[in-house]
PDB file as gemmi writes it, atoms N, CA and C in Angstrom:
CRYST1    1.000    1.000    1.000  90.00  90.00  90.00 P 1                      
ATOM      1  N   MET A   1      40.248 -10.744  44.710  1.00  0.00           N  
ATOM      2  CA  MET A   1      39.018 -10.497  45.433  1.00  0.00           C  
ATOM      3  C   MET A   1      38.185 -11.762  45.375  1.00  0.00           C  
ATOM      4  N   SER A   2      37.751 -12.254  46.515  1.00  0.00           N  
ATOM      5  CA  SER A   2      36.915 -13.444  46.540  1.00  0.00           C  
ATOM      6  C   SER A   2      35.481 -13.075  46.202  1.00  0.00           C  
ATOM      7  N   GLU A   3      34.724 -14.078  45.770  1.00  0.00           N  
ATOM      8  CA  GLU A   3      33.349 -13.804  45.381  1.00  0.00           C  
ATOM      9  C   GLU A   3      32.488 -13.386  46.568  1.00  0.00           C  
ATOM     10  N   SER A   4      32.886 -13.797  47.773  1.00  0.00           N  
ATOM     11  CA  SER A   4      32.083 -13.458  48.945  1.00  0.00           C  
ATOM     12  C   SER A   4      32.475 -12.121  49.571  1.00  0.00           C  
ATOM     13  N   ALA A   5      33.520 -11.523  49.055  1.00  0.00           N  
ATOM     14  CA  ALA A   5      33.978 -10.252  49.625  1.00  0.00           C  
ATOM     15  C   ALA A   5      32.970  -9.146  49.354  1.00  0.00           C  
ATOM     16  N   ASN A   6      32.811  -8.300  50.328  1.00  0.00           N  
ATOM     17  CA  ASN A   6      32.014  -7.093  50.132  1.00  0.00           C  
ATOM     18  C   ASN A   6      32.921  -6.060  49.497  1.00  0.00           C  
ATOM     19  N   THR A   7      32.461  -5.444  48.436  1.00  0.00           N  
ATOM     20  CA  THR A   7      33.285  -4.461  47.740  1.00  0.00           C  
ATOM     21  C   THR A   7      32.723  -3.065  47.952  1.00  0.00           C  
ATOM     22  N   LEU A   8      33.622  -2.136  48.128  1.00  0.00           N  
ATOM     23  CA  LEU A   8      33.261  -0.744  48.374  1.00  0.00           C  
ATOM     24  C   LEU A   8      34.153   0.160  47.546  1.00  0.00           C  
ATOM     25  N   ALA A   9      33.532   1.012  46.764  1.00  0.00           N  
ATOM     26  CA  ALA A   9      34.259   2.048  46.023  1.00  0.00           C  
ATOM     27  C   ALA A   9      34.051   3.369  46.738  1.00  0.00           C  
ATOM     28  N   ILE A  10      35.141   4.083  46.938  1.00  0.00           N  
ATOM     29  CA  ILE A  10      35.077   5.413  47.532  1.00  0.00           C  
ATOM     30  C   ILE A  10      35.594   6.387  46.486  1.00  0.00           C  
ATOM     31  N   ILE A  11      34.720   7.287  46.071  1.00  0.00           N  
ATOM     32  CA  ILE A  11      35.064   8.273  45.055  1.00  0.00           C  
ATOM     33  C   ILE A  11      35.425   9.586  45.749  1.00  0.00           C  
ATOM     34  N   ASN A  12      36.618  10.058  45.481  1.00  0.00           N  
ATOM     35  CA  ASN A  12      37.092  11.328  46.042  1.00  0.00           C  
ATOM     36  C   ASN A  12      37.092  12.365  44.938  1.00  0.00           C  
ATOM     37  N   GLN A  13      36.256  13.395  45.109  1.00  0.00           N  
ATOM     38  CA  GLN A  13      36.192  14.443  44.088  1.00  0.00           C  
ATOM     39  C   GLN A  13      36.330  15.840  44.680  1.00  0.00           C  
ATOM     40  N   SER A  14      36.662  15.899  45.974  1.00  0.00           N  
ATOM     41  CA  SER A  14      36.808  17.190  46.661  1.00  0.00           C  
ATOM     42  C   SER A  14      38.272  17.540  46.872  1.00  0.00           C  
ATOM     43  N   ALA A  15      38.572  18.825  46.812  1.00  0.00           N  
ATOM     44  CA  ALA A  15      39.916  19.302  47.137  1.00  0.00           C  
ATOM     45  C   ALA A  15      40.228  18.947  48.592  1.00  0.00           C  
ATOM     46  N   PRO A  16      41.503  18.869  48.951  1.00  0.00           N  
ATOM     47  CA  PRO A  16      41.858  18.394  50.287  1.00  0.00           C  
ATOM     48  C   PRO A  16      41.518  19.330  51.444  1.00  0.00           C  
ATOM     49  N   TYR A  17      41.343  20.597  51.193  1.00  0.00           N  
ATOM     50  CA  TYR A  17      41.111  21.526  52.300  1.00  0.00           C  
ATOM     51  C   TYR A  17      39.860  22.347  52.042  1.00  0.00           C  
ATOM     52  N   GLY A  18      39.285  22.871  53.105  1.00  0.00           N  
ATOM     53  CA  GLY A  18      38.055  23.643  52.984  1.00  0.00           C  
ATOM     54  C   GLY A  18      36.855  22.853  53.464  1.00  0.00           C  
ATOM     55  N   ASN A  19      37.017  21.528  53.532  1.00  0.00           N  
ATOM     56  CA  ASN A  19      36.009  20.656  54.118  1.00  0.00           C  
ATOM     57  C   ASN A  19      36.726  19.399  54.591  1.00  0.00           C  
ATOM     58  N   SER A  20      36.017  18.500  55.224  1.00  0.00           N  
ATOM     59  CA  SER A  20      36.649  17.303  55.785  1.00  0.00           C  
ATOM     60  C   SER A  20      36.443  16.060  54.924  1.00  0.00           C  
ATOM     61  N   ASN A  21      35.961  16.231  53.701  1.00  0.00           N  
ATOM     62  CA  ASN A  21      35.658  15.077  52.856  1.00  0.00           C  
ATOM     63  C   ASN A  21      36.855  14.164  52.637  1.00  0.00           C  
ATOM     64  N   GLY A  22      38.005  14.718  52.324  1.00  0.00           N  
ATOM     65  CA  GLY A  22      39.184  13.908  52.057  1.00  0.00           C  
ATOM     66  C   GLY A  22      39.604  13.089  53.260  1.00  0.00           C  
ATOM     67  N   GLN A  23      39.686  13.733  54.406  1.00  0.00           N  
ATOM     68  CA  GLN A  23      40.065  13.033  55.640  1.00  0.00           C  
ATOM     69  C   GLN A  23      39.032  11.961  55.974  1.00  0.00           C  
ATOM     70  N   GLU A  24      37.757  12.282  55.843  1.00  0.00           N  
ATOM     71  CA  GLU A  24      36.703  11.323  56.163  1.00  0.00           C  
ATOM     72  C   GLU A  24      36.718  10.122  55.227  1.00  0.00           C  
ATOM     73  N   SER A  25      36.988  10.355  53.942  1.00  0.00           N  
ATOM     74  CA  SER A  25      37.022   9.222  53.007  1.00  0.00           C  
ATOM     75  C   SER A  25      38.218   8.319  53.296  1.00  0.00           C  
ATOM     76  N   LEU A  26      39.349   8.898  53.647  1.00  0.00           N  
ATOM     77  CA  LEU A  26      40.531   8.116  53.994  1.00  0.00           C  
ATOM     78  C   LEU A  26      40.282   7.296  55.262  1.00  0.00           C  
ATOM     79  N   ASP A  27      39.697   7.926  56.269  1.00  0.00           N  
ATOM     80  CA  ASP A  27      39.360   7.215  57.509  1.00  0.00           C  
ATOM     81  C   ASP A  27      38.386   6.074  57.228  1.00  0.00           C  
ATOM     82  N   MET A  28      37.390   6.329  56.381  1.00  0.00           N  
ATOM     83  CA  MET A  28      36.410   5.299  56.055  1.00  0.00           C  
ATOM     84  C   MET A  28      37.072   4.135  55.327  1.00  0.00           C  
ATOM     85  N   ALA A  29      37.943   4.433  54.389  1.00  0.00           N  
ATOM     86  CA  ALA A  29      38.620   3.373  53.638  1.00  0.00           C  
ATOM     87  C   ALA A  29      39.385   2.443  54.578  1.00  0.00           C  
ATOM     88  N   MET A  30      40.137   3.021  55.497  1.00  0.00           N  
ATOM     89  CA  MET A  30      40.921   2.205  56.417  1.00  0.00           C  
ATOM     90  C   MET A  30      40.022   1.432  57.377  1.00  0.00           C  
ATOM     91  N   ALA A  31      38.976   2.073  57.872  1.00  0.00           N  
ATOM     92  CA  ALA A  31      38.062   1.390  58.786  1.00  0.00           C  
ATOM     93  C   ALA A  31      37.331   0.246  58.094  1.00  0.00           C  
ATOM     94  N   MET A  32      36.840   0.475  56.905  1.00  0.00           N  
ATOM     95  CA  MET A  32      36.096  -0.566  56.197  1.00  0.00           C  
ATOM     96  C   MET A  32      37.004  -1.728  55.806  1.00  0.00           C  
ATOM     97  N   SER A  33      38.243  -1.442  55.516  1.00  0.00           N  
ATOM     98  CA  SER A  33      39.200  -2.503  55.222  1.00  0.00           C  
ATOM     99  C   SER A  33      39.364  -3.421  56.430  1.00  0.00           C  
ATOM    100  N   ASN A  34      39.324  -2.850  57.620  1.00  0.00           N  
ATOM    101  CA  ASN A  34      39.414  -3.647  58.848  1.00  0.00           C  
ATOM    102  C   ASN A  34      38.201  -4.547  59.043  1.00  0.00           C  
ATOM    103  N   PHE A  35      37.102  -4.245  58.365  1.00  0.00           N  
ATOM    104  CA  PHE A  35      35.882  -5.047  58.476  1.00  0.00           C  
ATOM    105  C   PHE A  35      35.676  -5.920  57.232  1.00  0.00           C  
ATOM    106  N   ALA A  36      36.768  -6.381  56.664  1.00  0.00           N  
ATOM    107  CA  ALA A  36      36.761  -7.325  55.540  1.00  0.00           C  
ATOM    108  C   ALA A  36      36.095  -6.783  54.285  1.00  0.00           C  
ATOM    109  N   GLN A  37      36.113  -5.487  54.114  1.00  0.00           N  
ATOM    110  CA  GLN A  37      35.628  -4.887  52.874  1.00  0.00           C  
ATOM    111  C   GLN A  37      36.794  -4.812  51.889  1.00  0.00           C  
ATOM    112  N   ASP A  38      36.529  -5.112  50.642  1.00  0.00           N  
ATOM    113  CA  ASP A  38      37.520  -4.942  49.590  1.00  0.00           C  
ATOM    114  C   ASP A  38      37.327  -3.522  49.063  1.00  0.00           C  
ATOM    115  N   VAL A  39      38.211  -2.604  49.469  1.00  0.00           N  
ATOM    116  CA  VAL A  39      38.049  -1.175  49.200  1.00  0.00           C  
ATOM    117  C   VAL A  39      38.849  -0.765  47.966  1.00  0.00           C  
ATOM    118  N   SER A  40      38.194  -0.009  47.093  1.00  0.00           N  
ATOM    119  CA  SER A  40      38.853   0.621  45.951  1.00  0.00           C  
ATOM    120  C   SER A  40      38.647   2.123  46.072  1.00  0.00           C  
ATOM    121  N   LEU A  41      39.709   2.882  45.845  1.00  0.00           N  
ATOM    122  CA  LEU A  41      39.637   4.342  45.914  1.00  0.00           C  
ATOM    123  C   LEU A  41      39.731   4.921  44.516  1.00  0.00           C  
ATOM    124  N   PHE A  42      38.910   5.928  44.258  1.00  0.00           N  
ATOM    125  CA  PHE A  42      38.894   6.621  42.975  1.00  0.00           C  
ATOM    126  C   PHE A  42      39.091   8.106  43.241  1.00  0.00           C  
ATOM    127  N   PHE A  43      39.984   8.731  42.489  1.00  0.00           N  
ATOM    128  CA  PHE A  43      40.247  10.158  42.622  1.00  0.00           C  
ATOM    129  C   PHE A  43      39.959  10.819  41.285  1.00  0.00           C  
ATOM    130  N   ILE A  44      38.975  11.704  41.293  1.00  0.00           N  
ATOM    131  CA  ILE A  44      38.572  12.413  40.087  1.00  0.00           C  
ATOM    132  C   ILE A  44      38.420  13.894  40.420  1.00  0.00           C  
ATOM    133  N   GLU A  45      38.356  14.695  39.382  1.00  0.00           N  
ATOM    134  CA  GLU A  45      38.177  16.146  39.532  1.00  0.00           C  
ATOM    135  C   GLU A  45      39.180  16.688  40.550  1.00  0.00           C  
ATOM    136  N   ASP A  46      38.744  17.567  41.473  1.00  0.00           N  
ATOM    137  CA  ASP A  46      39.664  18.149  42.455  1.00  0.00           C  
ATOM    138  C   ASP A  46      40.148  17.141  43.491  1.00  0.00           C  
ATOM    139  N   GLY A  47      39.570  15.960  43.513  1.00  0.00           N  
ATOM    140  CA  GLY A  47      40.030  14.916  44.429  1.00  0.00           C  
ATOM    141  C   GLY A  47      41.476  14.515  44.193  1.00  0.00           C  
ATOM    142  N   VAL A  48      41.960  14.690  42.961  1.00  0.00           N  
ATOM    143  CA  VAL A  48      43.359  14.335  42.672  1.00  0.00           C  
ATOM    144  C   VAL A  48      44.334  15.201  43.472  1.00  0.00           C  
ATOM    145  N   LEU A  49      43.907  16.378  43.878  1.00  0.00           N  
ATOM    146  CA  LEU A  49      44.767  17.280  44.650  1.00  0.00           C  
ATOM    147  C   LEU A  49      45.114  16.692  46.017  1.00  0.00           C  
ATOM    148  N   GLN A  50      44.278  15.790  46.516  1.00  0.00           N  
ATOM    149  CA  GLN A  50      44.551  15.158  47.806  1.00  0.00           C  
ATOM    150  C   GLN A  50      45.839  14.347  47.781  1.00  0.00           C  
ATOM    151  N   LEU A  51      46.212  13.857  46.613  1.00  0.00           N  
ATOM    152  CA  LEU A  51      47.359  12.957  46.490  1.00  0.00           C  
ATOM    153  C   LEU A  51      48.689  13.651  46.231  1.00  0.00           C  
ATOM    154  N   LEU A  52      48.685  14.970  46.119  1.00  0.00           N  
ATOM    155  CA  LEU A  52      49.943  15.684  45.892  1.00  0.00           C  
ATOM    156  C   LEU A  52      50.894  15.458  47.065  1.00  0.00           C  
ATOM    157  N   SER A  53      52.128  15.128  46.762  1.00  0.00           N  
ATOM    158  CA  SER A  53      53.091  14.861  47.836  1.00  0.00           C  
ATOM    159  C   SER A  53      53.573  16.151  48.502  1.00  0.00           C  
ATOM    160  N   LYS A  54      53.617  17.239  47.746  1.00  0.00           N  
ATOM    161  CA  LYS A  54      54.085  18.504  48.318  1.00  0.00           C  
ATOM    162  C   LYS A  54      52.886  19.383  48.646  1.00  0.00           C  
ATOM    163  N   GLN A  55      52.517  19.343  49.911  1.00  0.00           N  
ATOM    164  CA  GLN A  55      51.421  20.173  50.409  1.00  0.00           C  
ATOM    165  C   GLN A  55      51.912  20.876  51.665  1.00  0.00           C  
ATOM    166  N   ALA A  56      51.337  22.020  51.959  1.00  0.00           N  
ATOM    167  CA  ALA A  56      51.707  22.771  53.166  1.00  0.00           C  
ATOM    168  C   ALA A  56      50.442  23.178  53.922  1.00  0.00           C  
ATOM    169  N   PRO A  57      49.676  22.210  54.416  1.00  0.00           N  
ATOM    170  CA  PRO A  57      48.424  22.533  55.092  1.00  0.00           C  
ATOM    171  C   PRO A  57      48.609  23.307  56.390  1.00  0.00           C  
ATOM    172  N   GLU A  58      49.795  23.219  56.960  1.00  0.00           N  
ATOM    173  CA  GLU A  58      50.045  23.968  58.199  1.00  0.00           C  
ATOM    174  C   GLU A  58      49.927  25.469  57.970  1.00  0.00           C  
ATOM    175  N   ASN A  59      50.103  25.918  56.733  1.00  0.00           N  
ATOM    176  CA  ASN A  59      49.975  27.345  56.428  1.00  0.00           C  
ATOM    177  C   ASN A  59      48.549  27.845  56.605  1.00  0.00           C  
ATOM    178  N   ILE A  60      47.590  26.933  56.585  1.00  0.00           N  
ATOM    179  CA  ILE A  60      46.187  27.319  56.797  1.00  0.00           C  
ATOM    180  C   ILE A  60      45.610  26.597  58.018  1.00  0.00           C  
ATOM    181  N   ASP A  61      46.505  26.191  58.913  1.00  0.00           N  
ATOM    182  CA  ASP A  61      46.120  25.489  60.148  1.00  0.00           C  
ATOM    183  C   ASP A  61      45.280  24.248  59.880  1.00  0.00           C  
ATOM    184  N   ALA A  62      45.648  23.492  58.855  1.00  0.00           N  
ATOM    185  CA  ALA A  62      44.962  22.246  58.525  1.00  0.00           C  
ATOM    186  C   ALA A  62      45.895  21.066  58.800  1.00  0.00           C  
ATOM    187  N   ARG A  63      45.305  19.905  58.945  1.00  0.00           N  
ATOM    188  CA  ARG A  63      46.056  18.684  59.221  1.00  0.00           C  
ATOM    189  C   ARG A  63      46.619  18.112  57.914  1.00  0.00           C  
ATOM    190  N   ALA A  64      47.834  17.609  57.962  1.00  0.00           N  
ATOM    191  CA  ALA A  64      48.505  17.040  56.786  1.00  0.00           C  
ATOM    192  C   ALA A  64      48.134  15.569  56.627  1.00  0.00           C  
ATOM    193  N   TYR A  65      46.857  15.299  56.369  1.00  0.00           N  
ATOM    194  CA  TYR A  65      46.416  13.907  56.281  1.00  0.00           C  
ATOM    195  C   TYR A  65      46.953  13.190  55.054  1.00  0.00           C  
ATOM    196  N   HIS A  66      47.458  13.934  54.067  1.00  0.00           N  
ATOM    197  CA  HIS A  66      48.023  13.288  52.878  1.00  0.00           C  
ATOM    198  C   HIS A  66      49.211  12.391  53.236  1.00  0.00           C  
ATOM    199  N   LYS A  67      49.820  12.613  54.367  1.00  0.00           N  
ATOM    200  CA  LYS A  67      50.940  11.779  54.801  1.00  0.00           C  
ATOM    201  C   LYS A  67      50.475  10.388  55.227  1.00  0.00           C  
ATOM    202  N   THR A  68      49.172  10.210  55.388  1.00  0.00           N  
ATOM    203  CA  THR A  68      48.611   8.921  55.784  1.00  0.00           C  
ATOM    204  C   THR A  68      48.384   8.004  54.580  1.00  0.00           C  
ATOM    205  N   PHE A  69      48.305   8.545  53.378  1.00  0.00           N  
ATOM    206  CA  PHE A  69      48.030   7.726  52.196  1.00  0.00           C  
ATOM    207  C   PHE A  69      48.984   6.548  52.025  1.00  0.00           C  
ATOM    208  N   PRO A  70      50.295   6.693  52.273  1.00  0.00           N  
ATOM    209  CA  PRO A  70      51.176   5.530  52.130  1.00  0.00           C  
ATOM    210  C   PRO A  70      50.804   4.354  53.047  1.00  0.00           C  
ATOM    211  N   ALA A  71      50.089   4.610  54.117  1.00  0.00           N  
ATOM    212  CA  ALA A  71      49.678   3.530  55.025  1.00  0.00           C  
ATOM    213  C   ALA A  71      48.595   2.636  54.419  1.00  0.00           C  
ATOM    214  N   LEU A  72      48.002   3.041  53.312  1.00  0.00           N  
ATOM    215  CA  LEU A  72      46.949   2.231  52.701  1.00  0.00           C  
ATOM    216  C   LEU A  72      47.419   0.815  52.385  1.00  0.00           C  
ATOM    217  N   GLU A  73      48.686   0.658  52.047  1.00  0.00           N  
ATOM    218  CA  GLU A  73      49.186  -0.673  51.723  1.00  0.00           C  
ATOM    219  C   GLU A  73      49.095  -1.612  52.927  1.00  0.00           C  
ATOM    220  N   PHE A  74      49.221  -1.091  54.142  1.00  0.00           N  
ATOM    221  CA  PHE A  74      49.110  -1.915  55.343  1.00  0.00           C  
ATOM    222  C   PHE A  74      47.674  -2.354  55.598  1.00  0.00           C  
ATOM    223  N   TYR A  75      46.733  -1.677  54.961  1.00  0.00           N  
ATOM    224  CA  TYR A  75      45.315  -2.029  55.065  1.00  0.00           C  
ATOM    225  C   TYR A  75      44.868  -2.859  53.859  1.00  0.00           C  
ATOM    226  N   ASP A  76      45.826  -3.288  53.058  1.00  0.00           N  
ATOM    227  CA  ASP A  76      45.558  -4.073  51.837  1.00  0.00           C  
ATOM    228  C   ASP A  76      44.655  -3.339  50.857  1.00  0.00           C  
ATOM    229  N   ILE A  77      44.767  -2.026  50.833  1.00  0.00           N  
ATOM    230  CA  ILE A  77      44.029  -1.219  49.855  1.00  0.00           C  
ATOM    231  C   ILE A  77      44.985  -0.935  48.710  1.00  0.00           C  
ATOM    232  N   GLU A  78      44.821  -1.695  47.649  1.00  0.00           N  
ATOM    233  CA  GLU A  78      45.748  -1.620  46.528  1.00  0.00           C  
ATOM    234  C   GLU A  78      45.119  -1.029  45.274  1.00  0.00           C  
ATOM    235  N   ASN A  79      43.799  -1.020  45.202  1.00  0.00           N  
ATOM    236  CA  ASN A  79      43.105  -0.506  44.024  1.00  0.00           C  
ATOM    237  C   ASN A  79      42.878   0.994  44.195  1.00  0.00           C  
ATOM    238  N   ILE A  80      43.824   1.763  43.687  1.00  0.00           N  
ATOM    239  CA  ILE A  80      43.758   3.221  43.794  1.00  0.00           C  
ATOM    240  C   ILE A  80      43.810   3.771  42.374  1.00  0.00           C  
ATOM    241  N   TYR A  81      42.670   4.289  41.933  1.00  0.00           N  
ATOM    242  CA  TYR A  81      42.506   4.727  40.554  1.00  0.00           C  
ATOM    243  C   TYR A  81      42.437   6.254  40.487  1.00  0.00           C  
ATOM    244  N   VAL A  82      43.147   6.822  39.520  1.00  0.00           N  
ATOM    245  CA  VAL A  82      43.172   8.272  39.349  1.00  0.00           C  
ATOM    246  C   VAL A  82      42.859   8.597  37.893  1.00  0.00           C  
ATOM    247  N   CYS A  83      41.971   9.550  37.709  1.00  0.00           N  
ATOM    248  CA  CYS A  83      41.558   9.974  36.377  1.00  0.00           C  
ATOM    249  C   CYS A  83      42.685  10.762  35.704  1.00  0.00           C  
ATOM    250  N   ARG A  84      43.111  10.266  34.563  1.00  0.00           N  
ATOM    251  CA  ARG A  84      44.187  10.918  33.802  1.00  0.00           C  
ATOM    252  C   ARG A  84      43.794  12.354  33.421  1.00  0.00           C  
ATOM    253  N   HIS A  85      42.571  12.529  32.945  1.00  0.00           N  
ATOM    254  CA  HIS A  85      42.124  13.861  32.522  1.00  0.00           C  
ATOM    255  C   HIS A  85      42.151  14.846  33.695  1.00  0.00           C  
ATOM    256  N   SER A  86      41.738  14.398  34.874  1.00  0.00           N  
ATOM    257  CA  SER A  86      41.739  15.276  36.049  1.00  0.00           C  
ATOM    258  C   SER A  86      43.150  15.733  36.388  1.00  0.00           C  
ATOM    259  N   LEU A  87      44.113  14.824  36.286  1.00  0.00           N  
ATOM    260  CA  LEU A  87      45.510  15.206  36.530  1.00  0.00           C  
ATOM    261  C   LEU A  87      45.984  16.198  35.483  1.00  0.00           C  
ATOM    262  N   GLU A  88      45.781  15.846  34.217  1.00  0.00           N  
ATOM    263  CA  GLU A  88      46.277  16.682  33.126  1.00  0.00           C  
ATOM    264  C   GLU A  88      45.661  18.072  33.130  1.00  0.00           C  
ATOM    265  N   SER A  89      44.375  18.159  33.404  1.00  0.00           N  
ATOM    266  CA  SER A  89      43.716  19.467  33.382  1.00  0.00           C  
ATOM    267  C   SER A  89      44.181  20.371  34.526  1.00  0.00           C  
ATOM    268  N   ARG A  90      44.809  19.776  35.543  1.00  0.00           N  
ATOM    269  CA  ARG A  90      45.339  20.557  36.667  1.00  0.00           C  
ATOM    270  C   ARG A  90      46.865  20.669  36.608  1.00  0.00           C  
ATOM    271  N   GLY A  91      47.448  20.168  35.528  1.00  0.00           N  
ATOM    272  CA  GLY A  91      48.893  20.265  35.341  1.00  0.00           C  
ATOM    273  C   GLY A  91      49.693  19.413  36.308  1.00  0.00           C  
ATOM    274  N   ILE A  92      49.137  18.294  36.739  1.00  0.00           N  
ATOM    275  CA  ILE A  92      49.800  17.432  37.716  1.00  0.00           C  
ATOM    276  C   ILE A  92      50.378  16.210  37.013  1.00  0.00           C  
ATOM    277  N   LYS A  93      51.615  15.884  37.368  1.00  0.00           N  
ATOM    278  CA  LYS A  93      52.272  14.691  36.852  1.00  0.00           C  
ATOM    279  C   LYS A  93      52.137  13.559  37.878  1.00  0.00           C  
ATOM    280  N   VAL A  94      52.103  12.331  37.411  1.00  0.00           N  
ATOM    281  CA  VAL A  94      52.009  11.175  38.308  1.00  0.00           C  
ATOM    282  C   VAL A  94      53.165  11.181  39.305  1.00  0.00           C  
ATOM    283  N   SER A  95      54.327  11.637  38.887  1.00  0.00           N  
ATOM    284  CA  SER A  95      55.502  11.677  39.766  1.00  0.00           C  
ATOM    285  C   SER A  95      55.323  12.626  40.960  1.00  0.00           C  
ATOM    286  N   GLU A  96      54.316  13.491  40.913  1.00  0.00           N  
ATOM    287  CA  GLU A  96      54.061  14.433  42.008  1.00  0.00           C  
ATOM    288  C   GLU A  96      53.127  13.860  43.070  1.00  0.00           C  
ATOM    289  N   LEU A  97      52.655  12.645  42.870  1.00  0.00           N  
ATOM    290  CA  LEU A  97      51.706  12.030  43.800  1.00  0.00           C  
ATOM    291  C   LEU A  97      52.439  11.288  44.909  1.00  0.00           C  
ATOM    292  N   CYS A  98      51.792  11.163  46.059  1.00  0.00           N  
ATOM    293  CA  CYS A  98      52.427  10.585  47.243  1.00  0.00           C  
ATOM    294  C   CYS A  98      52.333   9.066  47.318  1.00  0.00           C  
ATOM    295  N   ILE A  99      51.584   8.435  46.423  1.00  0.00           N  
ATOM    296  CA  ILE A  99      51.457   6.976  46.413  1.00  0.00           C  
ATOM    297  C   ILE A  99      51.400   6.478  44.974  1.00  0.00           C  
ATOM    298  N   ASP A 100      51.591   5.167  44.825  1.00  0.00           N  
ATOM    299  CA  ASP A 100      51.446   4.547  43.514  1.00  0.00           C  
ATOM    300  C   ASP A 100      49.960   4.422  43.191  1.00  0.00           C  
ATOM    301  N   ILE A 101      49.632   4.686  41.963  1.00  0.00           N  
ATOM    302  CA  ILE A 101      48.233   4.683  41.538  1.00  0.00           C  
ATOM    303  C   ILE A 101      48.108   3.957  40.204  1.00  0.00           C  
ATOM    304  N   THR A 102      46.864   3.720  39.817  1.00  0.00           N  
ATOM    305  CA  THR A 102      46.551   3.215  38.485  1.00  0.00           C  
ATOM    306  C   THR A 102      45.807   4.316  37.756  1.00  0.00           C  
ATOM    307  N   LEU A 103      46.350   4.749  36.632  1.00  0.00           N  
ATOM    308  CA  LEU A 103      45.686   5.779  35.834  1.00  0.00           C  
ATOM    309  C   LEU A 103      44.522   5.170  35.067  1.00  0.00           C  
ATOM    310  N   ILE A 104      43.411   5.882  35.057  1.00  0.00           N  
ATOM    311  CA  ILE A 104      42.263   5.454  34.262  1.00  0.00           C  
ATOM    312  C   ILE A 104      41.758   6.628  33.435  1.00  0.00           C  
ATOM    313  N   GLU A 105      41.039   6.294  32.409  1.00  0.00           N  
ATOM    314  CA  GLU A 105      40.340   7.304  31.622  1.00  0.00           C  
ATOM    315  C   GLU A 105      38.963   7.490  32.242  1.00  0.00           C  
ATOM    316  N   LEU A 106      38.414   8.668  32.138  1.00  0.00           N  
ATOM    317  CA  LEU A 106      37.118   8.962  32.745  1.00  0.00           C  
ATOM    318  C   LEU A 106      36.030   8.009  32.256  1.00  0.00           C  
ATOM    319  N   HIS A 107      36.072   7.620  30.998  1.00  0.00           N  
ATOM    320  CA  HIS A 107      35.037   6.732  30.465  1.00  0.00           C  
ATOM    321  C   HIS A 107      35.113   5.317  31.062  1.00  0.00           C  
ATOM    322  N   GLU A 108      36.220   4.968  31.723  1.00  0.00           N  
ATOM    323  CA  GLU A 108      36.354   3.659  32.374  1.00  0.00           C  
ATOM    324  C   GLU A 108      35.675   3.619  33.742  1.00  0.00           C  
ATOM    325  N   LEU A 109      35.422   4.772  34.312  1.00  0.00           N  
ATOM    326  CA  LEU A 109      34.874   4.847  35.667  1.00  0.00           C  
ATOM    327  C   LEU A 109      33.566   4.073  35.830  1.00  0.00           C  
ATOM    328  N   PRO A 110      32.569   4.247  34.962  1.00  0.00           N  
ATOM    329  CA  PRO A 110      31.318   3.500  35.153  1.00  0.00           C  
ATOM    330  C   PRO A 110      31.505   1.979  35.145  1.00  0.00           C  
ATOM    331  N   THR A 111      32.385   1.492  34.305  1.00  0.00           N  
ATOM    332  CA  THR A 111      32.631   0.043  34.252  1.00  0.00           C  
ATOM    333  C   THR A 111      33.276  -0.447  35.540  1.00  0.00           C  
ATOM    334  N   LEU A 112      34.246   0.305  36.046  1.00  0.00           N  
ATOM    335  CA  LEU A 112      34.900  -0.079  37.294  1.00  0.00           C  
ATOM    336  C   LEU A 112      33.939   0.001  38.478  1.00  0.00           C  
ATOM    337  N   LEU A 113      33.078   0.998  38.483  1.00  0.00           N  
ATOM    338  CA  LEU A 113      32.113   1.131  39.579  1.00  0.00           C  
ATOM    339  C   LEU A 113      31.029   0.062  39.524  1.00  0.00           C  
ATOM    340  N   ALA A 114      30.709  -0.411  38.340  1.00  0.00           N  
ATOM    341  CA  ALA A 114      29.681  -1.446  38.196  1.00  0.00           C  
ATOM    342  C   ALA A 114      30.095  -2.757  38.864  1.00  0.00           C  
ATOM    343  N   CYS A 115      31.386  -2.944  39.085  1.00  0.00           N  
ATOM    344  CA  CYS A 115      31.900  -4.159  39.738  1.00  0.00           C  
ATOM    345  C   CYS A 115      31.822  -4.074  41.263  1.00  0.00           C  
ATOM    346  N   GLN A 116      31.406  -2.946  41.781  1.00  0.00           N  
ATOM    347  CA  GLN A 116      31.384  -2.718  43.230  1.00  0.00           C  
ATOM    348  C   GLN A 116      29.978  -2.930  43.790  1.00  0.00           C  
ATOM    349  N   GLN A 117      29.905  -3.478  44.997  1.00  0.00           N  
ATOM    350  CA  GLN A 117      28.611  -3.648  45.657  1.00  0.00           C  
ATOM    351  C   GLN A 117      28.097  -2.337  46.253  1.00  0.00           C  
ATOM    352  N   HIS A 118      29.009  -1.520  46.728  1.00  0.00           N  
ATOM    353  CA  HIS A 118      28.649  -0.260  47.378  1.00  0.00           C  
ATOM    354  C   HIS A 118      29.547   0.854  46.826  1.00  0.00           C  
ATOM    355  N   VAL A 119      28.974   2.045  46.695  1.00  0.00           N  
ATOM    356  CA  VAL A 119      29.734   3.205  46.213  1.00  0.00           C  
ATOM    357  C   VAL A 119      29.416   4.384  47.113  1.00  0.00           C  
ATOM    358  N   MET A 120      30.466   5.053  47.580  1.00  0.00           N  
ATOM    359  CA  MET A 120      30.305   6.272  48.370  1.00  0.00           C  
ATOM    360  C   MET A 120      31.098   7.364  47.693  1.00  0.00           C  
ATOM    361  N   SER A 121      30.579   8.567  47.756  1.00  0.00           N  
ATOM    362  CA  SER A 121      31.233   9.693  47.098  1.00  0.00           C  
ATOM    363  C   SER A 121      31.471  10.811  48.106  1.00  0.00           C  
ATOM    364  N   PHE A 122      32.671  11.351  48.068  1.00  0.00           N  
ATOM    365  CA  PHE A 122      33.052  12.445  48.975  1.00  0.00           C  
ATOM    366  C   PHE A 122      33.520  13.631  48.159  1.00  0.00           C  
TER     367      PHE A 122                                                      
END                                                                             
């Protein structure tokens, strides 16, 4: 990350269905990356559910936007952080996620966010 880069953290804490937060945060991440923003994604609480590779949103007439997560690499979005406690408390293994991530402890979140110029939460 260059010193002149604008940095943006997007915190995902909502489950993938029932609202549009997950889809909107993913769209924002890709759009902001196109505008020279250095985007970092954080998944905490129920937000970790967005990354499950085995989802069946068609059963509730929802869009399978989780299939778009692998495209993040084409947008140079490489900083994808997931809270270990959030995964463990929901019985989710890293191997069940649809993309490669960096595991973090919840207490690391404030330090990582302090390095960002802008923070948005969904």
